[in-house]
N, C-alpha and C positions, 0 to 999 in steps of 0.2 A: 179364435178363442173359441166361437162356439162349436167347430171343429172337432178340437182337442176336450171339450168337454163332454162330447157327444161318444168320443172313441173311449175316455174315460170310464164314464157311466157303462157303456156297453162292455169294457172288461170287466168292469166291477158285477155288472148282473151276469155274465158268463162265470164268474169265480164263484160267486152265491150259488148260483144253480149248479154247479158241480158239485161242491160241496154239500149241498141240501139231497143231493142224489146220492152221496157215497154216505150220508147219514142215514138216510130211508135204506140202503139195501143192507147197512150193517144192521140196523134196526129190523129188516126182516128177518136177516140170517139168523143173528143171535138173541131176538128179542128185546123189545123195547125199553125193557127195565134191567138188562142186563149190562154188566160190567163194561162189555167192549164197548157198547153205545152210549155210556156216558161218557167214555174215554174219546171214542169220535167225534162227541158234541163238543168237548173241550177244545181238542185239536183244531176243529171245525172254526171255533169261536177265534182260537189263536190265529191261525192261518187267516183267518177274514179281517183281523183287526190287523196283522202287518199288511195284507194286501191294500186297505183302505187308506194305512200310513204312505205306503210307497205310492199310490195315486194319488193322494192329496201333494206329495214331494212333487212329483211330475207336473201336476197341475200348476202348483206355485212356481215352478221353474217355467214353464211355459209363458205363465202370467206376467213374468218380470220382462219377458222380452216385448210386451205391448204399450204402446204410450200411453194408452187410456187407464192403468193399473199404477203409474207412478204417482 
């Protein structure tokens, strides 16, 4: 279970890092107060929430298979 938790946290950190870099690049290209930057931030938030939801579901599914979660 610890291995699964570590993998999921690592995946979450990679997704967050890529989304953050993408938002920064868009901010540098179009400016941090522009419309595309605001849209990029909103899209990044939605993608982050969807990723968290999927990772949480995967963790719960894995946790059901271990006796100490019953």
